[in-house]
C-alpha positions as CSV (number, residue, x, y, z in Angstrom):
1,M,119.5,115.4,108.5
2,W,119.7,111.6,107.9
3,H,122.4,111.3,110.5
4,R,120.3,113.1,113.1
5,F,117.2,111.1,112.2
6,G,119.2,107.8,112.5
7,A,120.6,108.9,115.9
8,A,117.0,109.6,117.1
9,L,116.0,106.0,116.0
10,R,119.0,104.3,117.5
11,P,117.5,103.8,121.0
12,L,114.5,102.1,119.5
13,G,116.6,99.8,117.3
14,E,118.9,98.9,120.2
15,S,116.0,98.1,122.4
16,G,114.3,95.9,119.8
17,R,111.3,98.3,119.6
18,L,111.7,99.7,116.1
19,G,109.0,98.0,114.1
20,A,109.6,99.9,110.9
21,V,110.2,103.4,109.6
22,L,107.2,104.6,107.6
23,F,108.0,106.7,104.5
24,Q,104.7,108.3,103.4
25,F,104.9,109.9,100.0
26,P,102.6,112.8,99.1
27,P,99.9,112.8,96.5
28,W,102.1,114.7,94.0
29,F,104.7,111.8,94.2
30,R,103.5,110.0,91.0
31,P,104.9,106.8,89.6
32,G,107.7,107.1,87.1
33,A,111.5,107.0,86.7
34,G,112.1,110.0,88.9
35,A,110.0,108.6,91.7
36,E,111.7,105.3,91.5
37,T,115.1,107.0,91.8
38,V,113.9,108.7,94.9
39,L,112.7,105.4,96.4
40,H,116.1,103.7,95.6
41,R,118.0,106.6,97.2
42,T,115.7,106.5,100.2
43,R,116.3,102.8,100.7
44,K,120.0,103.3,100.4
45,R,120.0,105.9,103.2
46,A,117.6,103.8,105.3
47,H,119.4,100.5,104.7
48,Q,119.7,99.7,108.4
49,W,115.9,100.0,109.2
50,P,112.9,98.0,108.3
51,M,111.1,100.2,105.8
52,A,107.4,100.6,105.0
53,V,106.2,102.7,102.1
54,E,102.8,104.4,101.9
55,F,101.9,106.1,98.6
56,R,99.2,108.8,98.5
57,H,98.9,108.9,94.7
58,P,96.4,106.3,93.6
59,D,98.2,105.4,90.3
60,W,100.8,103.5,92.3
61,W,98.2,100.8,93.0
62,D,96.2,101.2,89.8
63,E,95.3,97.8,88.4
64,D,97.6,98.2,85.4
65,R,100.6,99.2,87.5
66,R,100.0,97.2,90.7
67,E,102.4,94.3,90.0
68,R,105.2,96.7,88.9
69,T,104.8,98.7,92.2
70,A,104.8,95.5,94.2
71,A,107.9,94.3,92.4
72,L,109.7,97.6,93.0
73,L,108.9,97.5,96.8
74,R,110.0,93.8,97.0
75,D,113.3,94.8,95.3
76,L,113.7,97.6,97.9
77,D,112.9,95.1,100.7
78,A,110.2,97.5,101.8
79,A,106.8,96.7,103.1
80,A,103.9,98.2,101.1
81,V,101.3,100.0,103.3
82,A,97.7,99.1,102.5
83,V,95.3,101.9,103.4
84,D,91.6,102.2,104.2
85,T,90.2,105.5,103.0
86,A,87.0,106.8,101.5
87,Q,86.5,105.3,98.0
88,G,85.1,107.0,94.9
89,L,87.0,110.2,95.2
90,P,89.7,111.3,92.6
91,T,92.3,111.0,95.4
92,S,91.1,107.7,96.8
93,M,93.7,105.0,97.2
94,P,92.6,101.6,95.7
95,A,91.5,99.1,98.3
96,V,94.4,96.7,97.8
97,T,96.3,94.7,100.4
98,P,99.8,94.1,99.0
99,V,102.4,92.2,100.9
100,T,105.8,92.9,99.5
101,S,108.0,91.9,102.4
102,S,108.0,88.5,104.1
103,G,108.9,90.1,107.4
104,L,106.3,92.8,107.6
105,A,102.8,93.8,106.3
106,V,101.3,97.2,107.3
107,V,97.7,98.6,107.2
108,R,96.8,102.2,108.0
109,F,93.2,103.0,108.7
110,H,92.8,106.7,107.8
111,G,89.1,106.9,108.0
112,R,86.5,107.3,105.3
113,S,85.8,111.0,105.3
114,A,84.4,112.4,102.1
115,A,86.9,115.2,102.6
116,W,89.8,112.8,102.0
117,G,92.4,114.7,100.0
118,T,90.7,118.1,100.6
119,G,89.8,120.2,103.5
120,S,91.5,120.6,106.9
121,K,93.3,117.8,108.7
122,E,90.4,117.5,111.0
123,D,88.0,117.1,108.0
124,R,90.2,114.6,106.2
125,F,90.7,112.3,109.2
126,R,87.4,112.7,111.0
127,H,85.8,109.2,110.9
128,T,84.4,106.8,113.5
129,Y,84.8,103.3,112.2
130,T,81.8,101.1,112.7
131,R,82.1,97.5,113.9
132,E,80.8,96.4,110.4
133,E,83.5,98.4,108.6
134,L,86.3,96.9,110.7
135,A,84.8,93.4,110.5
136,A,84.9,93.5,106.7
137,W,88.7,93.9,107.1
138,L,89.2,90.7,109.1
139,P,89.7,88.3,106.2
140,R,92.1,90.8,104.5
141,L,94.1,91.2,107.7
142,R,94.3,87.5,108.2
143,S,95.4,87.0,104.7
144,M,98.1,89.6,105.1
145,A,99.2,88.1,108.4
146,N,99.6,84.7,106.7
147,R,101.9,86.2,104.2
148,A,104.3,88.0,106.6
149,E,106.0,87.4,109.9
150,E,104.4,90.5,111.4
151,L,101.3,92.6,110.7
152,H,101.2,96.2,111.9
153,V,97.8,97.9,112.0
154,L,97.7,101.6,112.6
155,F,94.8,103.9,113.0
156,N,95.1,107.5,111.7
157,N,91.5,108.6,112.1
158,C,93.0,111.0,114.6
159,C,90.2,113.3,115.8
160,G,89.5,112.9,119.4
161,D,89.8,109.4,120.6
162,A,88.4,107.8,117.4
163,A,91.7,105.9,116.6
164,V,91.8,104.4,120.1
165,R,88.2,103.3,120.0
166,A,88.7,101.8,116.5
167,A,91.7,99.9,117.7
168,E,89.7,98.5,120.7
169,T,86.9,97.5,118.4
170,L,89.2,95.7,116.0
171,R,90.9,93.9,119.0
172,D,87.5,92.8,120.2
173,L,86.5,91.6,116.8
174,L,89.7,89.6,116.5
175,E,89.2,88.1,120.0
176,D,85.5,87.3,119.3
177,S,86.3,85.6,116.0
178,R,88.8,83.3,117.8
179,S,86.7,82.3,120.7
180,P,84.6,79.1,120.6
181,G,81.3,79.9,119.0
182,G,82.6,83.3,117.7
183,A,82.3,84.3,114.1
184,Q,85.1,82.6,112.2
185,E,86.2,85.0,109.4
186,G,88.4,84.1,106.4
């Protein structure tokens, strides 16, 4: 399976278009020795690719564990994926913006549906970002960009064209904040 996966990625790598391979771990993938072993094995198999890791279990970025998780990902030369999701739910990921690789920082905007972690895919990812919600991210995005060579921003609020519209809004906000007389964020 890994060989076939690698063969499928080869054209992207050879053309210089492979930004990173995103490894998203499910909510049941909790911190601990077993999970760390899986991460080390994954990195060994994926040694030739830039690697980004997204956790779906909130304990990975709990305040008491945050530094240990960041150190683990730095040791693996893997970019941590910051996420934007609904807050206040048992499955909510903490709103942290770790940068664990000098080469790459990654943010995924999943939407802020109250059905995050429950319901159908459409329910979980149905969210239309407002200009204000995205504007609040500008200082964090700039901070992350200042700590890595590249910043990748992905939208996964995937119902209809919501992700495309959110990306356009974020682009406009970034352009507006750079123009003379535009709002200068963080």
